[in-house]
Rosetta silent file (secondary structure, phi, psi, omega in degrees, C-alpha in Angstrom):
SEQUENCE: XXXXXXXXXXXXXXXXXXXXXXXXXXXXXXXXXXXXXXXXXXXXXXXXXXXXXXXXXXXXXXXXXXXXXXXXXXXXXXXXXXXXXXXXXXXXXXXXXXXXXXXXXXXXXXXXXXXXXXXXXXXXXXXXXXXXX
SCORE:     score description
SCORE:     0.000 S_00000001
   1 L     0.000  147.182  176.790   18.336  -12.856   -7.676 S_00000001
   2 L  -108.216  162.425 -179.644   18.014  -11.374  -11.097 S_00000001
   3 L   -69.960  137.197  177.809   17.465  -13.097  -14.386 S_00000001
   4 L   -63.180  152.122 -179.719   20.670  -14.086  -16.219 S_00000001
   5 H   -55.242  -40.710 -178.848   21.638  -12.046  -19.285 S_00000001
   6 H   -59.323  -39.829  179.805   21.172  -15.128  -21.490 S_00000001
   7 H   -66.328  -41.437  176.423   17.548  -15.435  -20.364 S_00000001
   8 H   -58.850  -42.249  179.655   16.917  -11.767  -21.149 S_00000001
   9 H   -61.875  -39.760  177.283   18.330  -12.354  -24.624 S_00000001
  10 H   -61.043  -44.510 -178.393   15.954  -15.294  -25.147 S_00000001
  11 H   -70.005  -32.714  174.171   12.957  -13.164  -24.170 S_00000001
  12 H   -62.837  -44.278  179.303   14.134  -10.327  -26.415 S_00000001
  13 H   -62.918  -31.239  177.691   14.293  -12.812  -29.291 S_00000001
  14 L   -80.202   -3.969 -179.922   10.720  -13.898  -28.420 S_00000001
  15 L    62.812   39.773  178.116    9.689  -10.222  -28.603 S_00000001
  16 L  -124.621   30.582  175.381    8.345  -10.269  -25.043 S_00000001
  17 E  -133.002  144.118 -179.583   10.706   -7.690  -23.540 S_00000001
  18 E  -133.960  146.372  177.834   10.446   -3.929  -23.586 S_00000001
  19 E  -131.780  133.819  173.097   12.895   -1.171  -22.621 S_00000001
  20 E  -103.092  138.993  179.864   12.133    2.496  -22.019 S_00000001
  21 E  -124.489  159.659  177.126   14.930    4.981  -22.600 S_00000001
  22 L   -86.791 -173.754 -176.292   15.482    8.617  -21.800 S_00000001
  23 L   -65.624  -13.903  176.227   16.192   11.386  -24.300 S_00000001
  24 L  -102.155   13.074  178.778   19.855   10.243  -24.467 S_00000001
  25 L    65.920   28.058  175.501   18.768    6.658  -25.229 S_00000001
  26 L   -93.450  137.784 -179.977   19.809    5.409  -21.764 S_00000001
  27 E   -62.714  135.845  176.011   17.647    2.643  -20.258 S_00000001
  28 E  -126.538  -11.299  178.273   15.320    3.826  -17.507 S_00000001
  29 E  -163.788  155.491  174.182   12.906    0.882  -17.277 S_00000001
  30 E  -150.890  157.372  175.681   12.380   -2.622  -18.572 S_00000001
  31 E  -139.993  123.782  178.322    9.792   -5.376  -18.564 S_00000001
  32 E  -117.357  128.618 -176.017   10.669   -8.998  -19.404 S_00000001
  33 E  -138.827  173.987  178.981    7.891  -11.507  -19.976 S_00000001
  34 E  -149.213  144.990  176.784    7.216  -14.880  -21.555 S_00000001
  35 E   -83.291  127.890  175.311    4.224  -16.499  -23.186 S_00000001
  36 E  -125.296  105.350 -179.329    2.897  -19.510  -21.270 S_00000001
  37 L    59.885 -117.187 -178.277   -0.040  -21.108  -23.025 S_00000001
  38 L  -102.257   21.163 -177.723   -2.695  -18.409  -23.277 S_00000001
  39 E  -132.208  149.204  169.412   -1.000  -15.940  -20.903 S_00000001
  40 E   -96.766  120.168  179.733    1.844  -13.457  -20.950 S_00000001
  41 E  -104.101  125.411  178.959    3.774  -13.916  -17.699 S_00000001
  42 E   -85.729  119.196  179.396    5.837  -10.992  -16.432 S_00000001
  43 E   -91.174  -45.161  179.727    9.113  -12.231  -14.959 S_00000001
  44 E  -141.980  143.191 -178.503   10.847   -8.932  -14.221 S_00000001
  45 E  -152.468  121.536 -177.955    9.714   -5.336  -14.315 S_00000001
  46 E  -147.318  145.984  174.620   11.711   -2.380  -13.029 S_00000001
  47 E  -124.619  133.811  179.482   11.823    1.387  -13.312 S_00000001
  48 L   -54.101  138.676 -173.568   14.925    3.325  -12.313 S_00000001
  49 H   -51.318  -43.210 -176.564   14.389    4.849   -8.853 S_00000001
  50 H   -74.930   -2.669  177.962   14.684    8.454   -9.998 S_00000001
  51 H  -113.093   -3.204 -179.888   11.983    7.863  -12.645 S_00000001
  52 L   -66.274  145.987 -179.303    9.418    6.076  -10.490 S_00000001
  53 L    84.577    3.208 -177.614    6.080    7.834  -10.147 S_00000001
  54 L   -99.799   -0.318  178.846    6.372    9.495  -13.561 S_00000001
  55 L    95.667   -4.281 -179.114    4.047    7.113  -15.425 S_00000001
  56 H   -65.046  -45.614  179.876    6.773    5.195  -17.249 S_00000001
  57 H   -61.100  -45.298  178.381    5.989    1.923  -15.472 S_00000001
  58 H   -59.685  -43.660  179.683    2.271    2.262  -16.130 S_00000001
  59 H   -64.653  -41.650  179.108    2.954    2.976  -19.815 S_00000001
  60 H   -63.842  -44.029  179.891    5.287   -0.020  -20.120 S_00000001
  61 H   -63.326  -41.284  177.620    2.771   -2.317  -18.474 S_00000001
  62 H   -63.965  -34.099  176.187    0.012   -1.043  -20.765 S_00000001
  63 H   -64.111  -46.411  179.305    2.288   -1.721  -23.744 S_00000001
  64 H   -63.129  -41.098  178.475    2.840   -5.313  -22.613 S_00000001
  65 H   -63.450  -43.498  177.438   -0.906   -5.762  -22.006 S_00000001
  66 H   -61.070  -40.260  177.872   -1.644   -4.364  -25.463 S_00000001
  67 H   -63.871  -42.450  178.120    0.861   -6.759  -26.980 S_00000001
  68 H   -60.227  -41.486  177.437   -0.786   -9.685  -25.168 S_00000001
  69 H   -63.089  -43.784  179.220   -4.150   -8.608  -26.610 S_00000001
  70 H   -59.185  -34.975  179.447   -2.648   -8.346  -30.105 S_00000001
  71 L   -82.995    4.685 -179.082   -1.392  -11.914  -29.708 S_00000001
  72 L    60.759   33.208  174.844   -4.927  -12.995  -28.691 S_00000001
  73 L   -80.172  158.111 -175.092   -3.758  -14.097  -25.246 S_00000001
  74 L   -97.027  -14.907 -175.506   -6.363  -14.427  -22.522 S_00000001
  75 E  -159.404  162.970  168.421   -4.415  -13.102  -19.521 S_00000001
  76 E  -122.439  132.057 -177.989   -1.331  -11.421  -18.115 S_00000001
  77 E  -126.555  163.820  177.298    0.133  -12.993  -14.969 S_00000001
  78 E  -168.817  167.364  168.019    2.917  -12.251  -12.495 S_00000001
  79 E  -120.662  148.771 -174.365    4.124  -12.844   -8.957 S_00000001
  80 E  -162.717  178.440  174.591    4.925   -9.943   -6.664 S_00000001
  81 E   -80.728  135.598 -179.345    4.969   -8.595   -3.113 S_00000001
  82 L   -65.775  -42.605 -164.906    1.523   -8.195   -1.560 S_00000001
  83 L  -110.405    6.315  177.178    2.200   -5.151    0.595 S_00000001
  84 L   -89.825  127.035 -172.527    4.735   -3.030   -1.285 S_00000001
  85 L   -53.508  -36.147 -178.253    2.981    0.002   -2.767 S_00000001
  86 L   -93.367   13.898  175.442    4.603   -0.229   -6.185 S_00000001
  87 L  -111.923 -115.400 -173.522    3.896   -3.979   -6.396 S_00000001
  88 H   -49.828  -48.101 -179.995    0.485   -5.622   -5.807 S_00000001
  89 H   -59.283  -35.118  176.688   -1.385   -2.348   -5.075 S_00000001
  90 H   -62.913  -46.710 -178.382   -0.005   -0.859   -8.311 S_00000001
  91 H   -66.697  -36.076  178.248   -1.189   -3.868  -10.330 S_00000001
  92 H   -59.428  -40.915  179.623   -4.644   -3.818   -8.693 S_00000001
  93 H   -60.504  -23.274 -179.467   -5.114   -0.247   -9.955 S_00000001
  94 L  -100.672   10.412  173.927   -4.608   -1.598  -13.478 S_00000001
  95 L   100.867   -1.221  176.730   -7.148   -4.401  -13.090 S_00000001
  96 L   -71.830  152.799  178.613   -5.017   -7.303  -11.849 S_00000001
  97 E  -127.514  137.308  176.038   -6.499   -9.570   -9.194 S_00000001
  98 E   -71.924  134.886 -178.214   -4.678  -11.543   -6.516 S_00000001
  99 L   -96.100  138.357  172.309   -5.259  -15.274   -6.902 S_00000001
 100 L   -88.836  169.144 -173.709   -5.999  -17.579   -4.011 S_00000001
 101 H   -58.149  -36.114 -176.171   -4.518  -21.091   -3.915 S_00000001
 102 H   -67.523  -28.066 -177.435   -7.694  -22.750   -5.247 S_00000001
 103 H  -104.459    1.777 -176.445   -7.717  -20.728   -8.476 S_00000001
 104 L   -84.968  127.542  177.087   -3.967  -20.598   -9.082 S_00000001
 105 L   -71.303  159.153 -173.533   -2.656  -22.647  -11.973 S_00000001
 106 H   -58.755  -38.704 -177.720    0.309  -24.942  -11.282 S_00000001
 107 H   -63.545  -34.163  177.551    2.893  -22.830  -13.112 S_00000001
 108 H   -74.262  -39.520  176.686    2.143  -19.843  -10.839 S_00000001
 109 H   -61.283  -41.792  178.501    2.178  -22.024   -7.711 S_00000001
 110 H   -66.445  -37.668  176.693    5.559  -23.393   -8.822 S_00000001
 111 H   -60.332  -42.281  178.148    6.863  -19.862   -9.439 S_00000001
 112 H   -66.310  -38.803  177.775    5.947  -18.960   -5.853 S_00000001
 113 H   -64.734  -41.183  177.059    7.630  -22.143   -4.545 S_00000001
 114 H   -61.270  -42.387  178.205   10.829  -21.283   -6.478 S_00000001
 115 H   -61.472  -40.441  179.039   10.777  -17.807   -4.974 S_00000001
 116 H   -63.894  -40.299  178.394   10.408  -19.317   -1.500 S_00000001
 117 H   -64.337  -28.360  177.354   13.409  -21.592   -2.126 S_00000001
 118 L   -82.626   -1.776  175.411   15.392  -18.466   -3.056 S_00000001
 119 L   102.210    2.669  177.272   14.490  -16.954    0.309 S_00000001
 120 L   -74.310  139.051 -176.506   11.569  -14.677   -0.529 S_00000001
 121 L   -69.398  116.924 -176.226    9.004  -14.631    2.306 S_00000001
 122 H   -54.443  -42.672 -175.690    6.036  -16.792    1.301 S_00000001
 123 H   -68.573  -14.432 -179.148    3.553  -14.779    3.364 S_00000001
 124 H  -104.540   -0.787 -177.589    4.460  -11.589    1.524 S_00000001
 125 E  -105.705  155.516  176.739    4.265  -12.958   -2.028 S_00000001
 126 E  -152.573  160.413  172.422    1.260  -13.472   -4.283 S_00000001
 127 E  -105.059  143.853 -178.493    0.319  -14.430   -7.822 S_00000001
 128 E  -132.760  155.311  178.856   -1.848  -12.063   -9.830 S_00000001
 129 E  -140.887  139.889  169.785   -3.796  -12.246  -13.083 S_00000001
 130 E  -113.067  117.964  177.740   -5.327   -9.693  -15.421 S_00000001
 131 E   -82.658  129.477  178.731   -8.014  -11.278  -17.577 S_00000001
 132 L   -98.401  125.800 -178.398   -8.039   -9.890  -21.111 S_00000001
 133 L   -99.525    0.000    0.000  -11.460   -9.687  -22.723 S_00000001
């Protein structure tokens, strides 16, 4: 399932969404996030298939991380697939760490439970955090 348009509009109004466009101003990637306490949580992040591997996703993520730092947030969090190359392994390269159940805050545990109710395989999902210093 994807996030409803209304929710995207709310996050745009909160200034926690970013869109990358091509030279004709057509969208090629987006990242939608929300501030939760002292963390920026990434809800959705996608790069158009024909643009993947070109550095656009990395640049967008670095922009969101920079924004979180500017806002004096302490972390960036997300949930993702453990074993898909452009998911958890991609985030690890940028300093994110997979959280085990003992260190996971309730909001991330609940996000994983919601995903499971929507049919995503629990054993393939994880929560991750990048600590901002």
